[in-house]
C-alpha positions as CSV (number, residue, x, y, z in Angstrom):
1,M,93.0,104.2,132.1
2,R,95.7,105.4,134.7
3,I,98.5,106.5,132.6
4,G,102.1,108.4,132.5
5,V,103.0,110.6,129.7
6,A,106.8,110.9,128.9
7,A,107.3,114.0,126.9
8,T,109.3,116.9,126.0
9,P,108.3,119.7,123.5
10,E,105.6,121.9,123.1
11,I,104.0,119.9,120.6
12,A,102.5,117.6,122.8
13,F,100.2,120.1,124.5
14,A,97.5,119.5,122.6
15,V,97.3,115.7,123.3
16,L,98.1,116.6,127.2
17,N,95.4,119.2,127.3
18,N,92.8,116.6,125.9
19,L,94.1,113.8,128.4
20,L,93.8,116.1,131.3
21,A,90.0,116.8,130.1
22,S,89.5,112.9,129.4
23,H,88.3,110.1,131.7
24,H,91.7,109.0,131.8
25,E,94.1,109.6,134.9
26,I,97.5,111.4,134.1
27,A,99.1,109.5,137.0
28,L,102.4,111.2,136.4
29,V,104.2,113.3,133.7
30,I,108.0,112.0,132.8
31,S,110.3,114.5,130.9
32,Q,113.9,115.2,130.4
33,P,116.0,116.7,132.9
34,D,116.7,120.4,133.3
35,R,119.3,121.6,130.6
36,P,121.7,124.7,130.6
37,S,120.5,127.3,128.4
38,G,120.9,130.9,127.2
39,R,124.1,132.8,127.7
40,G,124.2,132.4,131.5
41,R,123.5,128.6,131.1
42,A,120.9,128.5,133.8
43,L,118.9,125.4,134.1
44,K,115.9,125.4,132.2
45,P,112.6,122.8,132.4
46,T,111.1,121.4,129.5
47,P,108.1,123.1,128.3
48,V,106.5,119.5,129.1
49,S,107.9,119.7,132.8
50,L,106.7,123.3,133.2
51,W,103.1,122.2,131.9
52,A,103.3,119.3,134.2
53,I,104.3,121.8,137.3
54,E,101.2,124.5,136.1
55,N,98.8,121.6,136.2
56,E,100.4,120.0,139.7
57,L,100.8,116.8,138.2
58,P,103.5,114.2,139.8
59,L,106.9,115.0,137.4
60,H,109.9,112.5,137.4
61,R,112.9,114.0,135.0
62,P,114.9,110.6,134.8
63,S,118.9,110.8,134.2
64,S,118.4,107.4,132.9
65,P,115.7,105.1,131.3
66,H,116.1,102.5,134.1
67,E,115.2,105.1,136.7
68,L,111.8,104.5,135.5
69,K,111.6,101.4,137.3
70,G,109.4,101.3,140.0
71,I,107.7,104.5,138.8
72,V,105.7,103.2,135.8
73,D,105.3,99.5,137.0
74,N,101.7,100.6,138.3
75,L,100.5,102.4,135.4
76,D,98.2,101.2,132.5
77,L,100.0,102.6,129.9
78,V,102.5,105.4,129.4
79,L,102.2,107.5,126.0
80,T,105.4,109.1,124.7
81,I,105.4,112.1,122.5
82,G,108.8,113.5,121.5
83,Y,110.5,111.9,124.7
84,G,113.7,111.7,123.2
85,V,115.1,109.3,124.9
86,L,115.1,105.6,123.7
87,L,113.5,102.9,126.0
88,P,115.1,99.4,126.5
89,A,112.6,96.4,126.5
90,S,112.9,95.8,130.2
91,I,111.5,99.5,130.6
92,L,108.8,99.2,128.1
93,S,107.2,96.1,129.6
94,L,106.5,97.3,133.1
95,P,103.1,99.0,132.2
96,K,99.9,96.5,132.0
97,F,99.7,97.8,128.3
98,G,103.2,98.8,127.7
99,F,104.2,102.0,126.2
100,I,102.6,103.6,123.1
101,N,104.0,106.7,120.9
102,L,102.8,109.5,119.0
103,H,104.9,109.8,116.0
104,F,104.4,112.7,113.3
105,S,104.5,110.7,110.0
106,L,102.7,107.9,108.6
107,L,104.8,104.7,109.4
108,P,106.7,103.3,108.2
109,A,107.8,106.5,106.4
110,Y,110.3,108.8,107.9
111,R,111.2,106.7,111.2
112,G,113.3,108.6,113.4
113,A,114.0,112.5,114.9
114,A,112.8,114.6,112.3
115,P,109.9,113.3,110.3
116,A,107.9,116.2,109.6
117,Q,111.2,118.0,108.6
118,R,112.5,115.2,106.2
119,A,108.8,115.1,104.8
120,I,108.9,118.8,103.2
121,E,112.6,118.1,102.4
122,A,111.4,115.5,99.9
123,G,108.8,117.2,98.5
124,E,105.8,115.2,100.2
125,S,102.4,116.2,99.8
126,V,100.7,114.0,102.4
127,T,101.8,113.1,105.7
128,G,100.0,112.6,109.2
129,V,100.5,110.8,112.6
130,S,100.8,107.7,113.8
131,V,100.4,106.0,117.2
132,F,102.2,102.4,117.8
133,A,103.4,100.0,120.2
134,L,106.8,100.8,121.3
135,E,109.1,98.3,121.0
136,P,113.1,98.6,121.0
137,G,113.4,99.1,117.3
138,M,113.5,102.9,116.1
139,D,109.6,103.4,115.3
140,T,109.1,99.8,114.3
141,G,106.2,98.8,116.5
142,P,102.6,97.9,115.1
143,I,100.0,100.6,114.8
144,Y,96.9,101.2,116.5
145,A,95.8,104.6,115.0
146,T,96.7,107.0,112.0
147,A,95.3,110.3,110.5
148,S,96.5,112.1,107.4
149,L,97.4,115.4,106.4
150,L,97.7,117.5,103.1
151,I,100.9,119.6,103.5
152,K,100.0,123.1,102.1
153,A,102.8,124.3,99.7
154,H,103.7,127.3,101.7
155,W,104.2,125.6,105.2
156,R,107.5,125.3,107.0
157,S,108.2,122.3,109.5
158,K,106.8,124.9,112.5
159,E,103.7,125.1,110.7
160,L,103.2,121.5,109.3
161,L,104.2,120.5,112.9
162,A,101.6,122.9,114.7
163,E,99.2,121.1,112.3
164,L,99.8,117.5,113.1
165,A,99.6,118.0,116.7
166,L,96.1,119.1,116.3
167,L,95.6,115.6,115.0
168,G,97.1,113.9,118.1
169,P,94.4,114.2,120.3
170,Q,92.1,111.8,118.4
171,A,94.6,109.3,117.2
172,V,95.4,109.1,120.5
173,S,91.6,108.7,121.6
174,D,91.5,106.1,119.1
175,A,94.4,104.3,119.7
176,F,93.4,104.1,123.8
177,S,89.9,102.8,122.6
178,S,91.7,99.8,120.7
179,I,93.7,99.3,124.1
180,E,90.7,99.2,126.6
181,N,88.8,96.8,124.0
182,N,91.8,94.7,123.6
183,L,92.2,95.3,120.1
184,K,95.5,94.2,118.9
185,P,97.5,96.5,116.5
186,T,98.4,96.2,113.1
187,P,101.8,95.2,112.0
188,Q,103.5,98.0,109.8
189,T,103.5,97.4,106.1
190,G,105.0,99.2,102.9
191,T,108.8,100.4,102.3
192,P,110.4,102.2,105.5
193,S,112.0,105.3,105.5
194,M,114.5,107.2,107.8
195,A,114.1,110.5,109.4
196,P,117.3,111.4,111.3
197,K,118.1,114.6,113.0
198,I,119.1,117.3,110.9
199,T,122.7,118.9,111.7
200,K,123.7,122.7,111.3
201,E,126.1,121.5,109.1
202,E,123.4,119.9,106.2
203,A,121.4,123.0,106.9
204,E,124.3,125.2,105.0
205,I,122.7,125.8,101.7
206,D,124.4,124.6,98.7
207,W,123.6,127.7,96.1
208,N,124.2,125.3,93.2
209,Q,121.2,123.1,94.1
210,S,117.8,124.3,92.2
211,S,115.6,126.9,93.6
212,E,112.8,124.4,94.3
213,M,115.1,122.0,96.5
214,I,116.8,125.0,98.1
215,L,113.1,126.1,99.0
216,R,112.3,122.9,100.6
217,K,115.4,122.9,102.5
218,I,114.9,126.4,103.9
219,R,111.0,125.2,104.8
220,A,112.1,122.1,106.3
221,F,114.7,123.3,108.4
222,Y,112.6,126.3,110.2
223,S,112.7,126.8,113.1
224,S,115.4,124.3,114.0
225,P,118.3,124.6,112.9
226,M,117.5,126.8,110.3
227,A,119.2,126.9,106.8
228,W,121.6,128.7,106.5
229,S,124.5,130.8,104.5
230,T,127.5,132.9,104.8
231,F,128.1,136.5,103.7
232,R,131.3,138.7,104.5
233,N,132.5,136.0,107.0
234,Q,129.4,136.1,108.8
235,P,126.5,133.7,109.1
236,I,122.8,134.4,108.1
237,K,119.6,132.1,108.6
238,L,117.2,132.1,106.0
239,T,113.9,131.8,107.1
240,S,111.2,132.1,104.4
241,A,111.5,132.2,100.4
242,K,109.5,132.0,97.1
243,L,110.6,130.4,93.6
244,Y,111.7,133.5,91.4
245,D,112.0,133.9,87.5
246,A,115.7,135.4,87.0
247,E,119.1,134.4,85.5
248,L,121.8,135.3,88.0
249,A,124.7,132.9,88.9
250,P,124.5,130.7,91.9
251,S,124.6,132.5,95.3
252,Q,124.5,136.0,93.5
253,L,122.4,138.9,94.9
254,A,120.2,141.3,93.6
255,L,117.5,143.6,94.4
256,L,114.9,143.3,92.0
257,D,111.5,145.0,92.1
258,G,112.0,145.4,95.6
259,E,112.9,142.0,96.4
260,L,116.2,140.2,97.3
261,V,116.6,137.7,94.7
262,V,119.4,135.0,95.1
263,G,120.7,132.6,92.2
264,C,120.8,129.1,92.4
265,G,121.7,126.0,90.2
266,L,120.0,125.2,87.1
267,G,119.2,128.6,85.9
268,T,116.9,129.0,88.8
269,A,116.4,131.5,91.5
270,L,114.7,132.3,94.9
271,V,113.4,135.9,96.5
272,L,114.4,135.5,100.2
273,T,111.8,136.9,102.1
274,S,113.2,136.9,105.5
275,V,116.3,136.4,107.2
276,I,117.8,136.4,110.5
277,P,121.6,138.2,110.3
278,A,124.1,137.5,112.9
279,G,123.5,139.4,116.3
280,K,120.1,140.5,115.0
281,K,116.4,139.5,114.8
282,E,114.2,138.3,111.7
283,M,113.9,141.0,109.4
284,S,112.7,141.4,105.8
285,A,115.5,140.3,103.5
286,A,115.1,143.0,101.3
287,D,115.8,145.4,104.2
288,W,118.7,143.6,105.0
289,L,120.2,144.0,101.9
290,R,119.5,147.5,101.5
291,G,121.1,148.3,105.0
292,L,124.5,146.7,103.4
293,R,124.5,148.8,100.3
294,I,126.1,146.3,98.8
295,E,127.9,146.6,95.1
296,K,126.5,144.9,92.2
297,G,128.3,141.3,92.1
298,A,127.8,140.1,95.8
299,Y,127.5,136.6,96.4
300,F,126.6,134.7,99.4
301,G,129.8,132.4,101.0
302,T,132.3,134.9,100.1
303,S,134.3,137.6,101.8
304,A,133.6,140.4,100.1
């Protein structure tokens, strides 16, 4: 088939590279416009834009979905992966077989922008990928292919997404085969759930929650926007942790057995294993605490 790909993040690379080596023709790549980035606010292309340029493929970066009219009309199909733009029905109907999407959950569970993150936050043990026909609703279209994956207890969202990306090529290939053989997709069944984008505000840790819930949030919110708290009026990002048996008040810090322990709600505690203090790079949490030379009884969320 003669296809287009509309994508933005690096997580699309496994599928893109597989398609490049397949019998299908990538006729064009669509990605979001370059955005200001860094302290200098210089315009920066998306990872997929850079991939397209490197592979000398036609690249379109429309500022509006309506600019796709006249660009995708003569394609057999457009595959989207984390494109980040809702497309109207008038555009979805232009290619011969419409648009399909690779989504990082087992639909109808976790429809929306952050499916892998929300699955970890909710304590799920199984997730997967779904390839479905796009329609104007939020991830509501019928499904061509799925693949499942067990979530390992130590994975954060970054690791989970990397593993899910590896399922993408086969799921997309299966979907393409179904389309080429005129097989109809299957309507979604089950109870839908939503996976909205994670805000910085909700990523702030409430130390009155249980250690298990806080650990899920630390794992779920890595590597963006990252769980965080404050210490001495400065933000600190929390990048990895593990459960610990200790009796500390919620948000209280202590150096126990060479590790940074923080009290949580319901009489539970966590060891913070790595953090990113304001203005610094990621480091061992214990090293960060030693460098502060704090007095006994220090707490997150206080100015002392």
